[in-house]
N, CA and C of each residue as an Amber inpcrd file, in Angstrom:
protein
   660
 -83.8770000   3.7220000 -40.2600000 -83.7820000   2.6230000 -41.2250000
 -83.2470000   1.3820000 -40.5200000 -83.9580000   0.2660000 -40.7290000
 -83.5430000  -0.9810000 -40.0960000 -82.3580000  -1.5660000 -40.8370000
 -81.7300000  -2.5620000 -40.2150000 -80.5890000  -3.2200000 -40.8330000
 -81.0050000  -3.9450000 -42.1150000 -82.2160000  -4.5130000 -42.1080000
 -82.7050000  -5.2160000 -43.2910000 -82.9290000  -4.2450000 -44.4460000
 -83.5030000  -3.0600000 -44.1110000 -83.7450000  -2.0570000 -45.1390000
 -82.4270000  -1.5340000 -45.7080000 -81.4350000  -1.3720000 -44.8310000
 -80.1340000  -0.8780000 -45.2850000 -79.4750000  -1.9040000 -46.1980000
 -79.5960000  -3.1840000 -45.8330000 -79.0150000  -4.2480000 -46.6490000
 -79.6920000  -4.3140000 -48.0130000 -80.9990000  -4.1290000 -48.0200000
 -81.7370000  -4.1700000 -49.2850000 -81.3390000  -3.0040000 -50.1700000
 -81.1210000  -1.8360000 -49.5410000 -80.7370000  -0.6520000 -50.2930000
 -79.3710000  -0.8400000 -50.9360000 -78.4640000  -1.4030000 -50.2030000
 -77.1180000  -1.6330000 -50.7320000 -77.1500000  -2.6820000 -51.8440000
 -77.9850000  -3.6860000 -51.6400000 -78.0860000  -4.7480000 -52.6570000
 -78.6010000  -4.2050000 -53.9770000 -79.3800000  -3.1380000 -53.9270000
 -79.9390000  -2.5750000 -55.1450000 -79.0160000  -1.6390000 -55.8720000
 -77.8370000  -1.3690000 -55.3060000 -76.8830000  -0.4590000 -55.9460000
 -76.1150000  -1.1840000 -57.0500000 -75.6800000  -0.3960000 -58.0180000
 -74.8470000  -0.9440000 -59.0830000 -73.4370000  -1.1470000 -58.5480000
 -72.6200000  -1.9160000 -59.2200000 -71.2250000  -2.1050000 -58.7860000
 -70.4710000  -0.7990000 -58.6390000 -70.6970000   0.1370000 -59.5530000
 -70.0150000   1.4270000 -59.4740000 -70.4560000   2.1930000 -58.2200000
 -71.7940000   2.1440000 -57.9440000 -72.3220000   2.8430000 -56.7640000
 -71.8120000   2.2070000 -55.4730000 -71.7230000   0.8800000 -55.4900000
 -71.1980000   0.1910000 -54.2980000 -69.7390000   0.5730000 -54.0540000
 -68.9310000   0.6610000 -55.1130000 -67.5230000   1.0450000 -54.9780000
 -67.3960000   2.4670000 -54.4470000 -68.2790000   3.3620000 -54.9460000
 -68.2410000   4.7520000 -54.4870000 -68.6130000   4.8390000 -53.0080000
 -69.6340000   4.0570000 -52.6130000 -70.0720000   4.0560000 -51.2150000
 -68.9700000   3.5210000 -50.3030000 -68.3170000   2.4610000 -50.7750000
 -67.2140000   1.8910000 -49.9920000 -66.0880000   2.9060000 -49.8140000
 -65.8000000   3.6690000 -50.8730000 -64.7600000   4.6880000 -50.7900000
 -65.1090000   5.7680000 -49.7890000 -66.3860000   6.1690000 -49.7800000
 -66.8440000   7.1850000 -48.8290000 -66.7110000   6.6810000 -47.3990000
 -67.0650000   5.4010000 -47.1920000 -66.9770000   4.8240000 -45.8420000
 -65.5240000   4.7600000 -45.3680000 -64.6170000   4.3780000 -46.2770000
 -63.1990000   4.3220000 -45.9110000 -62.6710000   5.7080000 -45.5790000
 -63.0740000   6.6900000 -46.3540000 -62.6320000   8.0640000 -46.1100000
 -63.1350000   8.5580000 -44.7600000 -64.4130000   8.2520000 -44.4860000
 -65.0080000   8.6740000 -43.2200000 -64.2940000   8.0060000 -42.0510000
 -63.9670000   6.7060000 -42.2340000 -63.2730000   5.9750000 -41.1740000
 -61.8850000   6.5520000 -40.9430000 -61.1670000   6.8230000 -42.0510000
 -59.8190000   7.3910000 -41.9490000 -59.8570000   8.7610000 -41.2940000
 -60.8330000   9.5670000 -41.6600000 -60.9710000  10.9080000 -41.0810000
 -61.2550000  10.8300000 -39.5890000 -62.1030000   9.8800000 -39.1900000
 -62.4410000   9.7330000 -37.7690000 -61.2280000   9.2670000 -36.9730000
 -60.4590000   8.3200000 -37.5460000 -59.2590000   7.8590000 -36.8640000
 -58.2340000   8.9820000 -36.7190000 -58.1070000   9.8090000 -37.7690000
 -57.1870000  10.9270000 -37.7230000 -57.6300000  11.9390000 -36.6720000
 -58.9470000  12.1660000 -36.6060000 -59.4710000  13.0970000 -35.6070000
 -59.2080000  12.5860000 -34.1950000 -59.3980000  11.2750000 -33.9860000
 -59.1440000  10.6860000 -32.6760000 -57.6600000  10.7670000 -32.3270000
 -56.7970000  10.5160000 -33.3350000 -55.3470000  10.5870000 -33.1130000
 -54.9370000  11.9980000 -32.7150000 -55.4330000  12.9910000 -33.4310000
 -55.0800000  14.3760000 -33.1330000 -55.6080000  14.7920000 -31.7620000
 -56.8050000  14.3310000 -31.4260000 -57.3820000  14.6680000 -30.1170000
 -56.5530000  14.0490000 -28.9970000 -56.1330000  12.7840000 -29.1910000
 -55.3090000  12.1110000 -28.1780000 -53.9700000  12.8200000 -28.0000000
 -53.2990000  13.1220000 -29.1170000 -51.9840000  13.7550000 -29.0410000
 -52.0670000  15.1360000 -28.4070000 -53.1600000  15.8540000 -28.6610000
 -53.3560000  17.1650000 -28.0420000 -53.5460000  17.0140000 -26.5400000
 -54.3470000  16.0060000 -26.1340000 -54.5700000  15.7480000 -24.7180000
 -53.2720000  15.3370000 -24.0350000 -52.5010000  14.4840000 -24.7170000
 -51.2280000  14.0170000 -24.1690000 -50.2580000  15.1750000 -23.9640000
 -50.1160000  16.0320000 -24.9580000 -49.1980000  17.1740000 -24.8750000
 -49.6070000  18.1240000 -23.7540000 -50.9180000  18.3520000 -23.6270000
 -51.4140000  19.2470000 -22.5800000 -51.1550000  18.6600000 -21.2000000
 -51.3600000  17.3330000 -21.0720000 -51.1820000  16.6770000 -19.7800000
 -49.7290000  16.7300000 -19.3270000 -48.7850000  16.4100000 -20.2340000
 -47.3780000  16.4030000 -19.8450000 -46.8810000  17.8140000 -19.5640000
 -47.4380000  18.8140000 -20.2500000 -47.0750000  20.2050000 -19.9720000
 -47.5150000  20.6000000 -18.5700000 -48.7230000  20.1890000 -18.1810000
 -49.2130000  20.4790000 -16.8320000 -48.3490000  19.7880000 -15.7760000
 -47.9640000  18.5360000 -16.0570000 -47.1250000  17.8010000 -15.1090000
 -45.7890000  18.5100000 -14.9270000 -45.1390000  18.8680000 -16.0300000
 -43.8430000  19.5320000 -15.9680000 -43.9280000  20.8500000 -15.2130000
 -44.9650000  21.6150000 -15.4910000 -45.1200000  22.9190000 -14.8430000
 -45.3110000  22.7730000 -13.3390000 -46.2220000  21.8850000 -12.9570000
 -46.5050000  21.6990000 -11.5300000 -45.3400000  21.0210000 -10.8140000
 -44.6550000  20.0910000 -11.5080000 -43.4990000  19.4290000 -10.8990000
 -42.3720000  20.4290000 -10.6470000 -42.1250000  21.2950000 -11.6060000
 -41.0670000  22.2960000 -11.4450000 -41.3470000  23.1930000 -10.2450000
 -42.6090000  23.5830000 -10.0870000 -42.9870000  24.4230000  -8.9490000
 -42.8370000  23.6450000  -7.6370000 -43.2520000  22.3770000  -7.6520000
 -43.1530000  21.5090000  -6.4760000 -41.6920000  21.3080000  -6.0750000
 -40.8440000  21.0400000  -7.0760000 -39.4290000  20.8070000  -6.8250000
 -38.7460000  22.0610000  -6.2940000 -39.0620000  23.2010000  -6.8740000
 -38.4530000  24.4580000  -6.4250000 -38.8760000  24.7770000  -5.0010000
 -40.1420000  24.5540000  -4.6970000 -40.6280000  24.8190000  -3.3420000
 -39.9070000  23.9160000  -2.3370000 -39.7640000  22.6180000  -2.6890000
 -39.0840000  21.6920000  -1.7970000 -37.6200000  22.0420000  -1.6200000
 -36.9610000  22.4290000  -2.7110000 -35.5550000  22.8030000  -2.6470000
 -35.3510000  24.0650000  -1.8180000 -36.2140000  25.0450000  -2.0260000
 -36.1250000  26.2910000  -1.2460000 -36.3630000  26.0170000   0.2340000
 -37.3290000  25.1450000   0.5200000 -37.6350000  24.8150000   1.9200000
 -36.4470000  24.1260000   2.5830000 -35.8040000  23.1990000   1.8670000
 -34.6570000  22.4930000   2.4390000 -33.4990000  23.4510000   2.7040000
 -33.2170000  24.3540000   1.7560000 -32.1420000  25.3310000   1.9590000
 -32.4500000  26.2230000   3.1540000 -33.6910000  26.6860000   3.2100000
 -34.0910000  27.5430000   4.3260000 -33.9800000  26.7880000   5.6420000
 -34.4260000  25.5380000   5.6490000 -34.4250000  24.7520000   6.8710000
 -33.0060000  24.5020000   7.3670000 -32.0980000  24.2360000   6.4580000
 -30.7140000  23.9880000   6.8710000 -30.0850000  25.2550000   7.4440000
 -30.2740000  26.3680000   6.7540000 -29.7030000  27.6300000   7.2350000
 -30.2580000  27.9970000   8.6060000 -31.5710000  27.9110000   8.7450000
 -32.2050000  28.2680000  10.0150000 -31.8240000  27.2960000  11.1250000
 -31.6930000  26.0130000  10.7880000 -31.3360000  25.0120000  11.8010000
 -29.9160000  25.2250000  12.3040000 -29.0080000  25.5370000  11.3690000
 -27.6280000  25.8000000  11.7760000 -27.5530000  27.0360000  12.6650000
 -28.3290000  28.0730000  12.3050000 -28.3540000  29.2780000  13.1220000
 -28.9410000  29.0120000  14.5000000 -30.0170000  28.2400000  14.5400000
 -30.6440000  27.9150000  15.8180000 -29.7010000  27.0950000  16.6930000
 -28.9590000  26.1790000  16.0730000 -28.0480000  25.3490000  16.8480000
 -26.9230000  26.1760000  17.4630000 -26.4720000  27.1870000  16.7490000
 -25.4360000  28.0640000  17.3000000 -25.9600000  28.7950000  18.5360000
 -27.2090000  29.2650000  18.4470000 -27.8240000  29.9160000  19.6070000
 -27.9570000  28.9250000  20.7480000 -28.3670000  27.7000000  20.4160000
 -28.5410000  26.6680000  21.4320000 -27.2200000  26.3340000  22.1010000
 -26.1500000  26.2750000  21.3310000 -24.8290000  25.9890000  21.9070000
 -24.4030000  27.0910000  22.8640000 -24.6130000  28.3420000  22.4630000
 -24.2410000  29.4570000  23.3310000 -25.0810000  29.4530000  24.6080000
 -26.3670000  29.2190000  24.4330000 -27.2840000  29.2240000  25.5830000
 -26.9430000  28.0960000  26.5570000 -26.6310000  26.9240000  26.0050000
 -26.3270000  25.7800000  26.8570000 -24.8670000  25.6600000  27.2140000
 -24.0560000  26.6020000  26.7180000 -22.6220000  26.6020000  26.9740000
 -21.9780000  25.2810000  26.5570000 -22.3620000  24.8070000  25.3940000
 -21.7930000  23.5780000  24.8560000 -20.3710000  23.8520000  24.3820000
 -19.4320000  23.0750000  24.8680000 -18.0210000  23.3100000  24.5480000
 -17.6700000  22.8360000  23.1410000 -18.2090000  21.6590000  22.7440000
 -17.9100000  21.1040000  21.4320000 -19.2020000  20.9220000  20.6520000
 -19.1420000  21.3100000  19.3890000 -20.3340000  21.1730000  18.5570000
 -20.0050000  20.5610000  17.2080000 -19.2010000  19.4790000  17.2420000
 -18.7750000  18.8460000  15.9970000 -19.9460000  18.2410000  15.2320000
 -20.9210000  17.7450000  15.9570000 -22.0680000  17.1240000  15.3300000
 -23.3370000  17.8550000  15.7500000 -24.0250000  18.3910000  14.7550000
 -25.2370000  19.1430000  15.0570000 -26.3970000  18.1850000  15.2740000
 -27.1600000  18.4320000  16.3280000 -28.3280000  17.6110000  16.5750000
 -29.1940000  18.2050000  17.6660000 -30.4910000  18.2480000  17.4260000
 -31.4330000  18.7110000  18.4440000 -32.8370000  18.3040000  18.0370000
 -33.7470000  18.3840000  18.9960000 -35.1430000  18.0310000  18.7590000
 -36.0250000  19.1580000  19.2710000 -36.9590000  19.5900000  18.4290000
 -37.9560000  20.5760000  18.8260000 -39.3310000  19.9230000  18.7470000
 -40.1910000  20.2430000  19.6990000 -41.5200000  19.6190000  19.6810000
 -42.5400000  20.4970000  20.3740000 -43.7880000  20.3670000  19.9210000
 -44.9120000  20.9390000  20.6510000 -45.9060000  19.8040000  20.8890000
 -47.1560000  20.1100000  21.1080000 -48.1160000  19.0630000  21.4570000
 -48.3890000  18.0860000  20.3210000 -48.2720000  18.5310000  19.0830000
 -48.6670000  17.6800000  17.9610000 -47.5760000  17.4340000  16.9280000
 -46.4500000  18.1200000  17.0690000 -45.4340000  18.0390000  16.0130000
 -44.0460000  17.9570000  16.6310000 -43.1760000  17.1430000  16.0170000
 -41.8020000  17.0180000  16.5040000 -40.8370000  17.0930000  15.3280000
 -39.7800000  17.8730000  15.4940000 -38.7860000  18.1150000  14.4490000
 -37.4300000  17.6830000  14.9800000 -36.7810000  16.7550000  14.2820000
 -35.5260000  16.1730000  14.7370000 -34.4310000  16.4500000  13.7070000
 -33.3180000  16.9930000  14.1680000 -32.1810000  17.2750000  13.2970000
 -31.0000000  16.4300000  13.7460000 -30.4150000  15.7170000  12.7860000
 -29.2320000  14.9170000  13.0810000 -28.1590000  15.2630000  12.0590000
 -26.9860000  15.5470000  12.5600000 -25.8920000  15.9110000  11.6620000
 -24.6070000  15.2280000  12.0660000 -23.7690000  14.9330000  11.0960000
 -22.4860000  14.3060000  11.3850000 -21.4970000  14.6540000  10.2800000
 -20.2460000  14.5030000  10.6140000 -19.1900000  14.7680000   9.6420000
 -19.1700000  13.6700000   8.5820000 -19.0010000  14.0700000   7.3390000
 -18.8750000  13.1200000   6.2420000 -17.3850000  12.8140000   6.0810000
 -17.0270000  11.5610000   6.3310000 -15.6220000  11.1820000   6.3070000
 -15.2910000  10.3850000   5.0570000 -14.0940000  10.5750000   4.5750000
 -13.6460000   9.8620000   3.3880000 -12.1510000   9.6080000   3.4650000
 -11.5170000   9.4570000   2.3040000 -10.0930000   9.1390000   2.2620000
  -9.4060000   9.9530000   1.1660000  -8.1190000  10.1960000   1.3670000
  -7.3520000  10.8590000   0.3220000  -6.6070000   9.8090000  -0.5020000
  -5.6330000  10.2460000  -1.2930000  -4.9620000   9.3490000  -2.2370000
  -4.1900000   8.2130000  -1.5670000  -3.8620000   8.3750000  -0.2840000
  -3.1230000   7.3080000   0.4060000  -3.9550000   6.0390000   0.5500000
  -5.2720000   6.1970000   0.5690000  -6.1390000   5.0290000   0.6820000
  -6.0640000   4.1540000  -0.5610000  -5.7940000   4.7470000  -1.7250000
  -5.6610000   3.9580000  -2.9500000  -4.4610000   3.0080000  -2.8490000
  -3.3640000   3.5290000  -2.2800000  -2.1730000   2.6950000  -2.0940000
  -2.4450000   1.6150000  -1.0510000  -3.1180000   2.0060000   0.0240000
  -3.4420000   1.0390000   1.0820000  -4.3400000  -0.0700000   0.5440000
  -5.2660000   0.2840000  -0.3230000  -6.1650000  -0.7160000  -0.9140000
  -5.3810000  -1.7230000  -1.7420000  -4.4520000  -1.2410000  -2.5640000
  -3.6490000  -2.1380000  -3.4020000  -2.7700000  -3.0450000  -2.5380000
  -2.1660000  -2.4840000  -1.5070000  -1.3290000  -3.2880000  -0.6160000
  -2.1610000  -4.3400000   0.1110000  -3.3650000  -3.9670000   0.5090000
  -4.2270000  -4.9140000   1.2150000  -4.6500000  -6.0570000   0.3010000
  -4.9600000  -5.7310000  -0.9410000  -5.3470000  -6.7750000  -1.8950000
  -4.2090000  -7.7660000  -2.0980000  -2.9960000  -7.2460000  -2.2640000
  -1.8300000  -8.1130000  -2.4390000  -1.5860000  -8.9380000  -1.1780000
  -1.7350000  -8.2920000  -0.0230000  -1.5200000  -9.0040000   1.2390000
  -2.5080000 -10.1580000   1.3820000  -3.7700000  -9.9110000   1.0840000
  -4.8080000 -10.9320000   1.2420000  -4.5920000 -12.1000000   0.2810000
  -4.1580000 -11.8220000  -0.9330000  -3.9210000 -12.8850000  -1.9100000
  -2.7770000 -13.7940000  -1.4720000  -1.7540000 -13.1990000  -0.8590000
  -0.6470000 -14.0050000  -0.3660000  -1.0490000 -14.7460000   0.9000000
  -1.7970000 -14.0750000   1.7500000  -2.1890000 -14.6620000   3.0390000
  -3.0840000 -15.8710000   2.8450000  -3.9850000 -15.7970000   1.8930000
  -4.9690000 -16.8580000   1.7110000  -4.3480000 -18.1070000   1.0780000
  -3.1650000 -17.9780000   0.4800000  -2.5040000 -19.1410000  -0.1160000
  -2.1520000 -20.1950000   0.9320000  -1.9840000 -19.7720000   2.1830000
  -1.6070000 -20.6870000   3.2580000  -2.8080000 -21.2170000   4.0290000
  -4.0090000 -20.9550000   3.5080000  -5.2180000 -21.4110000   4.1760000
  -5.8290000 -22.5800000   3.4180000  -6.2510000 -23.5870000   4.1720000
  -6.8060000 -24.7870000   3.5510000  -8.0770000 -24.4900000   2.7540000
  -8.8890000 -23.5650000   3.2650000 -10.1520000 -23.2580000   2.5810000
  -9.9920000 -22.1990000   1.4960000  -8.7770000 -21.7050000   1.2910000
  -8.5120000 -20.7640000   0.2100000  -9.3710000 -19.5100000   0.2860000
  -9.8950000 -19.1190000  -0.8660000 -10.6860000 -17.8910000  -0.9310000
 -12.0410000 -18.0090000  -0.2280000 -12.3650000 -19.1970000   0.2540000
 -13.5960000 -19.3710000   1.0360000 -13.3820000 -19.0310000   2.5040000
 -12.1500000 -18.7280000   2.8640000 -11.8460000 -18.3590000   4.2420000
 -12.6700000 -17.1450000   4.6450000 -13.3960000 -17.2060000   5.7640000
 -14.2940000 -16.1060000   6.1470000 -13.5950000 -14.7690000   6.3740000
 -12.4000000 -14.7650000   6.9380000 -11.6790000 -13.5110000   7.1520000
 -11.2780000 -12.8910000   5.8260000 -10.8500000 -13.7300000   4.8950000
 -10.4870000 -13.2410000   3.5640000 -11.6970000 -12.6370000   2.8600000
 -12.8110000 -13.3630000   2.8950000 -14.0240000 -12.9010000   2.2340000
 -14.5160000 -11.5910000   2.8430000 -14.4380000 -11.4820000   4.1890000
 -14.8790000 -10.2650000   4.8580000 -14.0070000  -9.0840000   4.4700000
 -12.6990000  -9.2790000   4.5090000 -11.7770000  -8.1860000   4.1860000
 -11.9430000  -7.7270000   2.7350000 -12.0930000  -8.6670000   1.8140000
 -12.2820000  -8.3050000   0.4050000 -13.6030000  -7.5570000   0.1980000
 -14.6150000  -7.9440000   0.9500000 -15.9080000  -7.2890000   0.8320000
 -15.8420000  -5.8520000   1.3430000 -15.0320000  -5.6340000   2.3810000
 -14.9370000  -4.3060000   2.9940000 -14.2480000  -3.2770000   2.0880000
 -13.4600000  -3.7350000   1.1180000 -12.7760000  -2.7790000   0.2440000
 -13.4690000  -2.6460000  -1.1110000 -14.6690000  -3.1750000  -1.2190000
 -15.4430000  -2.9590000  -2.4370000 -15.9020000  -1.5070000  -2.4900000
 -15.7960000  -0.9070000  -3.6320000 -16.1660000   0.5000000  -3.7910000
 -17.6390000   0.6310000  -4.1730000 -18.2190000   1.7880000  -3.8350000
 -19.6230000   2.0220000  -4.1530000 -19.7820000   2.4490000  -5.6100000
 -21.0030000   2.7770000  -5.9920000 -21.2680000   3.1380000  -7.3890000
 -20.4990000   4.3700000  -7.8330000 -20.1830000   5.2400000  -6.8750000
 -19.4240000   6.4570000  -7.2040000 -17.9230000   6.1910000  -7.2770000
 -17.5230000   4.9430000  -6.9680000 -16.1050000   4.6010000  -7.0220000
 -15.3470000   4.9460000  -5.7570000 -16.0600000   5.1810000  -4.6450000
 -15.4220000   5.5730000  -3.3910000 -15.4230000   4.4150000  -2.3980000
 -14.4170000   4.4030000  -1.5460000 -14.3810000   3.4530000  -0.4450000
 -15.3700000   3.8910000   0.6300000 -15.9500000   2.9380000   1.3130000
 -16.9070000   3.2510000   2.3660000 -16.1700000   3.3720000   3.7050000
 -16.3670000   4.5070000   4.3740000 -15.6350000   4.7690000   5.6110000
 -15.9480000   3.7310000   6.6820000 -17.2200000   3.3970000   6.8390000
 -17.6120000   2.4350000   7.8690000 -17.0430000   1.0480000   7.5780000
 -17.0150000   0.6690000   6.3090000 -16.4740000  -0.6380000   5.9450000
 -14.9790000  -0.7140000   6.2440000 -14.2540000   0.3360000   5.8780000
 -12.8190000   0.3470000   6.1470000 -12.5600000   0.3240000   7.6470000
 -13.4100000   1.0030000   8.4090000 -13.2530000   1.0160000   9.8710000
 -13.3780000  -0.3810000  10.4570000 -14.1920000  -1.2250000   9.8290000
 -14.3420000  -2.6000000  10.3160000 -13.0720000  -3.4070000  10.0960000
 -12.2660000  -3.0020000   9.1060000 -10.9940000  -3.6960000   8.8670000
 -10.0360000  -3.5140000  10.0380000 -10.1540000  -2.3670000  10.7160000
  -9.2680000  -2.1160000  11.8530000  -9.4780000  -3.1740000  12.9380000
 -10.7040000  -3.6620000  13.0610000 -11.0310000  -4.6330000  14.1010000
 -10.4010000  -5.9990000  13.8480000  -9.9200000  -6.2350000  12.6310000
  -9.3220000  -7.5280000  12.2840000  -7.8070000  -7.5430000  12.4800000
  -7.2640000  -6.4450000  12.9760000  -5.8130000  -6.3460000  13.0840000
  -5.2340000  -7.4240000  13.9910000  -5.8590000  -7.6610000  15.1270000
  -5.3710000  -8.7020000  16.0390000  -5.5660000 -10.0940000  15.4600000
  -6.6330000 -10.2620000  14.6640000  -6.8790000 -11.5870000  14.0780000
  -5.8160000 -11.9470000  13.0350000  -5.4380000 -10.9830000  12.2220000
  -4.3890000 -11.2530000  11.2330000  -3.0130000 -11.3230000  11.8950000
  -2.8100000 -10.4770000  12.8990000  -1.5550000 -10.4790000  13.6580000
  -0.3470000 -10.4770000  12.7290000  -0.3140000  -9.4850000  11.8500000
   0.7460000  -9.4020000  10.8580000   1.1940000  -7.9500000  10.7380000
   2.4990000  -7.7480000  10.6790000   3.0390000  -6.3840000  10.6200000
   2.5750000  -5.6500000   9.3690000   2.5640000  -6.3520000   8.2330000
   2.1420000  -5.7220000   6.9820000   0.6970000  -5.2510000   7.0800000
  -0.1490000  -6.0970000   7.6250000  -1.5610000  -5.7150000   7.7630000
  -1.6860000  -4.4870000   8.6670000  -0.9450000  -4.4540000   9.7600000
  -1.0050000  -3.3180000  10.6830000  -0.5430000  -2.0380000  10.0070000
   0.4920000  -2.1310000   9.1800000   0.9830000  -0.9440000   8.4720000
  -0.0540000  -0.4480000   7.4590000  -0.7410000  -1.3790000   6.8270000
  -1.7830000  -0.9990000   5.8720000  -2.9240000  -0.2830000   6.5890000
  -3.3030000  -0.7980000   7.7380000  -4.3830000  -0.1630000   8.5050000
  -3.9710000   1.2370000   8.9560000  -2.7130000   1.4060000   9.3280000
  -2.2400000   2.7250000   9.7340000  -2.2860000   3.6940000   8.5650000
  -1.9790000   3.1900000   7.3650000  -2.0370000   4.0380000   6.1720000
  -3.4810000   4.4550000   5.8850000  -4.4230000   3.5430000   6.0530000
  -5.8290000   3.8970000   5.8950000  -6.2190000   5.0020000   6.8910000
  -5.8030000   4.8580000   8.1330000  -6.1470000   5.8300000   9.1760000
  -5.5670000   7.2080000   8.8600000  -4.3460000   7.2200000   8.3490000
  -3.7100000   8.4940000   8.0220000  -4.3610000   9.1660000   6.8160000
  -5.0630000   8.3830000   6.0090000  -5.6910000   8.9460000   4.8060000
  -7.0910000   9.4990000   5.0810000  -7.5510000   9.3600000   6.3390000
  -8.8930000   9.8470000   6.6790000  -9.0200000  11.3460000   6.4460000
 -10.1310000  11.7480000   5.8370000 -10.4140000  13.1620000   5.6230000
 -11.8550000  13.4590000   6.0170000 -12.1270000  14.7200000   6.3280000
 -13.4910000  15.1710000   6.5990000 -13.9310000  16.0140000   5.4170000
 -14.9500000  15.5470000   4.7160000 -15.3580000  16.1850000   3.4660000
 -16.5070000  17.1630000   3.6250000 -17.1130000  17.2110000   4.7890000
 -18.2410000  18.1200000   5.0020000 -19.1390000  17.6120000   6.1030000
 -20.3160000  18.2020000   6.1790000 -21.2890000  17.8080000   7.1910000
 -22.5830000  17.3750000   6.5310000 -23.0450000  16.2080000   6.8960000
 -24.3350000  15.7210000   6.3970000 -25.3950000  15.9980000   7.4630000
 -26.4660000  16.6510000   7.0540000 -27.5370000  16.9840000   7.9980000
 -28.8310000  16.3550000   7.4990000 -29.5180000  15.6610000   8.3950000
 -30.7690000  14.9880000   8.0580000 -31.8950000  15.5410000   8.9160000
 -33.0460000  15.7210000   8.2870000 -34.2070000  16.2780000   8.9730000
 -35.3050000  15.2170000   9.0410000 -35.9250000  15.1050000  10.2080000
 -36.9990000  14.1390000  10.4030000 -38.2080000  14.8520000  11.0170000
 -39.3790000  14.5080000  10.5070000 -40.6090000  15.1500000  10.9490000
 -41.5600000  14.0930000  11.5010000 -42.2130000  14.4270000  12.6020000
 -43.1550000  13.4990000  13.2240000 -44.4200000  14.2340000  13.6460000
 -45.5400000  13.5630000  13.5240000 -46.8200000  14.1090000  13.9800000
 -47.4540000  13.1240000  14.9480000 -48.1520000  13.6640000  15.9410000
 -48.8070000  12.8030000  16.9160000 -50.0890000  12.2350000  16.3090000
 -50.2640000  10.9170000  16.4150000 -51.4530000  10.2930000  15.8410000
 -52.6040000  10.2940000  16.8340000 -53.7050000   9.6580000  16.4540000
 -54.9000000   9.6600000  17.2910000 -54.7100000   8.8910000  18.5930000
 -53.6410000   8.0630000  18.6450000 -53.3590000   7.3110000  19.8740000
 -52.3470000   8.0330000  20.7630000 -51.9640000   9.2310000  20.3510000
 -51.0420000  10.0220000  21.1600000 -49.5750000   9.7270000  20.9240000
 -49.2650000   8.8790000  19.9360000 -47.8790000   8.5350000  19.6470000
 -47.3660000   9.3280000  18.4430000 -46.0990000   9.7040000  18.5120000
 -45.4920000  10.4080000  17.3850000 -45.1520000   9.4120000  16.2770000
 -45.5810000   9.7210000  15.0770000 -45.3000000   8.8900000  13.9150000
 -44.5200000   9.7100000  12.8960000 -43.4800000   9.1000000  12.3300000
 -42.6630000   9.8210000  11.3620000 -43.4500000  10.0840000  10.0780000
 -43.3150000  11.2950000   9.5780000 -43.9360000  11.6830000   8.3130000
 -42.8200000  11.8420000   7.2990000 -42.8310000  11.0090000   6.2740000
 -41.7890000  11.0570000   5.2600000 -42.1880000  12.0420000   4.1600000
 -41.3600000  13.0370000   3.8710000 -41.6940000  13.9960000   2.8100000
 -41.4950000  13.4440000   1.4130000 -41.1180000  12.1730000   1.3060000
 -40.9680000  11.5590000  -0.0020000 -42.2870000  11.6360000  -0.7710000
 -42.2390000  12.0060000  -2.0460000 -43.4320000  12.1820000  -2.8550000
 -44.3180000  10.9490000  -2.8560000 -43.7170000   9.7780000  -2.9980000
 -44.5050000   8.5460000  -3.1060000 -45.0710000   8.0840000  -1.7660000
 -44.7180000   8.7640000  -0.6710000 -45.2430000   8.3980000   0.6310000
 -46.2650000   9.4080000   1.1450000 -46.4910000  10.4470000   0.3700000
 -47.4440000  11.4580000   0.7980000 -48.8690000  10.9080000   0.7160000
């Protein structure tokens, strides 16, 4: 039926018939929209279920691999130390490689501070506020700004070991007994909280050079 024929047919209907036809069309439209909505929601639910299932398996595999790799690497390093008669093994590190693959392990002690660092931080803040009063440039003084920046805490609320270590280098610049005592208190508060071990993987490319392969999901 052509569009003209359909229009003529509708024009010949009574008002009651036209109202009934309109109602049928609205019902059909509503039913189709509902069917599309249900189909979409079913597809959406199925898709997110598949993602969750596969992600959980992916995450577990990665976690198991990391645990296995750390245990095996620590064991291998102990053998390597005995074989090489290494006297000190405070920091674990070694490289294994074949023609196409290279595995690099780097480990170091994780250093932090105990409660004495909290007192040292407060004393340093007070010292800097008094010290800067005698400076023409005030709080714009570069040494003041550097020292204040070094005692800023990270998101976890912890002092950064490397930043505090940089404060030790300013001891001669401040040339003040109070500052030296504060630095000594920071040093005495040093603690070793564990060992951080990092794994790096490299593959040889077509040009014969080793290129790092990042196991990060978004870099695969």
